[in-house]
C-alpha positions as CSV (number, residue, x, y, z in Angstrom):
1,M,0.0,0.0,-0.1
2,V,1.2,3.5,-0.8
3,E,-0.6,6.3,1.1
4,F,0.2,9.8,-0.2
5,V,0.0,12.7,2.1
6,R,0.1,16.5,1.6
7,Y,1.6,18.3,4.7
8,R,3.1,21.4,5.9
9,P,6.4,20.9,7.7
10,S,6.8,22.8,10.9
11,N,9.9,24.4,12.4
12,Y,10.2,23.9,16.2
13,D,13.9,24.8,16.2
14,T,13.5,28.5,16.2
15,P,11.9,30.6,19.0
16,E,9.0,31.6,16.7
17,F,7.1,28.7,15.5
18,S,6.6,28.6,11.7
19,W,5.2,26.4,9.0
20,G,7.1,25.5,5.9
21,E,5.8,25.3,2.3
22,P,3.5,22.3,1.6
23,R,5.1,19.1,0.5
24,Y,4.0,15.6,-0.5
25,A,5.2,12.4,1.0
26,A,4.5,8.8,0.7
27,Y,4.2,6.0,3.2
28,V,5.0,2.6,1.6
29,L,3.6,-0.2,3.7
30,A,4.1,-3.9,3.0
31,K,2.3,-6.8,4.7
32,T,5.4,-7.1,7.0
33,G,8.2,-4.9,8.1
34,Q,8.5,-1.3,8.8
35,A,6.8,1.5,6.9
36,Q,9.0,3.5,4.5
37,V,8.6,7.3,4.3
38,V,9.5,8.9,0.9
39,D,9.6,12.6,0.5
40,L,8.1,13.5,-2.9
41,G,8.9,17.2,-3.0
42,E,7.1,20.5,-3.1
43,A,3.3,20.3,-3.3
44,Q,3.2,23.4,-5.7
45,T,5.3,21.7,-8.4
46,I,3.4,18.5,-8.1
47,D,0.0,20.2,-8.0
48,S,1.0,22.2,-11.1
49,L,1.9,18.9,-13.0
50,V,-1.4,17.3,-11.8
51,A,-3.4,20.2,-13.2
52,A,-1.7,20.1,-16.5
53,F,-1.9,16.4,-16.8
54,S,-5.7,16.4,-15.9
55,Q,-6.4,19.1,-18.5
56,S,-4.4,17.3,-21.1
57,L,-6.2,14.1,-20.5
58,S,-9.6,15.8,-20.8
59,N,-8.6,17.5,-24.0
60,S,-8.9,15.2,-27.1
61,Q,-6.7,17.5,-29.1
62,S,-3.9,17.4,-26.6
63,T,-0.7,15.5,-27.5
64,N,1.5,16.2,-24.4
65,Y,-0.4,14.0,-22.0
66,K,2.3,11.2,-22.3
67,K,5.1,13.7,-21.6
68,L,3.2,15.0,-18.5
69,G,2.5,11.5,-17.3
70,R,6.1,10.8,-17.5
71,Q,7.1,13.9,-15.5
72,L,4.4,13.0,-12.8
73,N,5.8,9.4,-12.7
74,E,9.2,10.8,-11.9
75,Q,7.9,12.9,-9.1
76,L,5.5,10.5,-7.5
77,M,6.2,6.8,-8.5
78,R,9.9,6.6,-9.3
79,P,11.0,7.4,-5.7
80,V,8.2,5.0,-4.4
81,R,9.1,2.2,-6.7
82,E,12.5,1.8,-5.0
83,H,10.6,0.4,-1.9
84,L,8.1,-1.8,-3.9
85,G,10.4,-4.7,-4.7
86,N,8.5,-7.1,-7.1
87,K,5.1,-6.1,-6.2
88,T,2.6,-6.1,-9.0
89,H,-0.6,-5.0,-7.1
90,L,-0.6,-1.5,-5.6
91,I,-3.2,-0.1,-3.2
92,L,-3.0,3.6,-3.5
93,S,-4.5,6.1,-1.1
94,P,-4.0,9.6,-2.7
95,D,-4.3,12.8,-1.0
96,S,-5.3,16.4,-2.1
97,Q,-4.9,17.0,-5.8
98,L,-3.6,13.5,-6.5
99,H,-7.2,12.4,-6.2
100,L,-7.6,14.0,-9.7
101,I,-5.3,11.8,-11.7
102,P,-5.5,8.1,-12.7
103,F,-2.1,6.7,-11.6
104,E,-2.7,3.9,-14.3
105,A,-2.0,6.6,-16.9
106,L,1.4,7.6,-15.6
107,V,4.4,6.8,-17.8
108,D,7.4,4.9,-16.5
109,E,11.0,4.8,-17.4
110,S,10.4,2.2,-20.1
111,N,7.8,4.4,-21.7
112,Q,5.0,2.1,-20.5
113,Y,1.8,3.2,-18.7
114,L,1.7,1.9,-15.1
115,V,-1.4,-0.1,-15.9
116,Q,1.0,-2.3,-18.0
117,S,3.1,-3.1,-14.9
118,Y,0.6,-2.9,-12.1
119,Q,-2.8,-3.7,-10.9
120,I,-3.9,-0.6,-9.1
121,S,-6.6,-0.3,-6.5
122,Y,-7.7,2.9,-4.6
123,V,-8.8,3.3,-1.0
124,T,-9.7,6.6,0.7
125,S,-7.4,5.9,3.6
126,G,-5.1,3.2,4.8
127,R,-7.6,2.5,7.5
128,D,-9.8,1.2,4.9
129,L,-7.6,-2.0,4.7
130,L,-8.6,-3.0,8.3
131,K,-12.2,-3.5,7.1
132,F,-11.0,-6.1,4.7
133,Q,-9.5,-8.2,7.4
134,L,-12.8,-8.4,9.3
135,S,-15.0,-11.3,8.7
136,L,-18.2,-10.6,10.8
137,P,-21.0,-13.1,10.8
138,S,-24.5,-11.9,9.9
139,Q,-26.5,-10.8,12.9
140,Q,-29.7,-11.9,11.4
141,A,-31.1,-14.9,9.6
142,P,-31.6,-14.3,5.8
143,V,-34.8,-13.4,4.4
144,I,-36.0,-15.1,1.2
145,I,-38.9,-13.7,-0.8
146,A,-40.2,-15.9,-3.6
147,N,-43.0,-16.0,-6.0
148,P,-44.5,-12.5,-5.2
149,D,-48.1,-11.7,-6.5
150,Y,-47.9,-8.3,-8.3
151,T,-51.5,-8.2,-9.3
152,I,-53.9,-5.6,-7.9
153,D,-57.3,-6.7,-6.6
154,A,-59.4,-3.7,-7.4
155,A,-62.2,-4.9,-5.0
156,T,-60.0,-4.9,-1.9
157,T,-57.7,-2.0,-2.9
158,Q,-59.1,1.6,-2.5
159,I,-57.3,4.5,-4.1
160,A,-57.6,7.8,-2.3
161,R,-58.5,10.6,-4.7
162,Q,-58.3,14.2,-4.0
163,P,-61.5,16.2,-4.9
């Protein structure tokens, strides 16, 4: 699983507390082992690429979507891929503007779309994975409805009419 986050770093080392410029990071989580944290860079640069890429994908006359997909891959996925090993199924949890792009359309170093190398699933948060582990039995017995009679008996059914 890769959880992307947009954050503002804080500076506690100075007497006057201050916030830094927004950045993106990714948490790479495997089934076992420690989470890996990857700094992806300034949010302004990535958000600008996301906007251009989204606009390019929505414009049928555009020809630079592949170039922009390659640039976004360099910013977002190349640093993450170093921690993926031989994984072929990625569960992504994008944050902020990253919700606007289909990661499958990013272009890797071999000039291939990510969908050609990975099966990609999306979750809104890493916490969603906890739901997949639960196997709760049903609290009620099943209800079975069979052979319903959809005919209306005019003699027993009265329709209220407004005057």
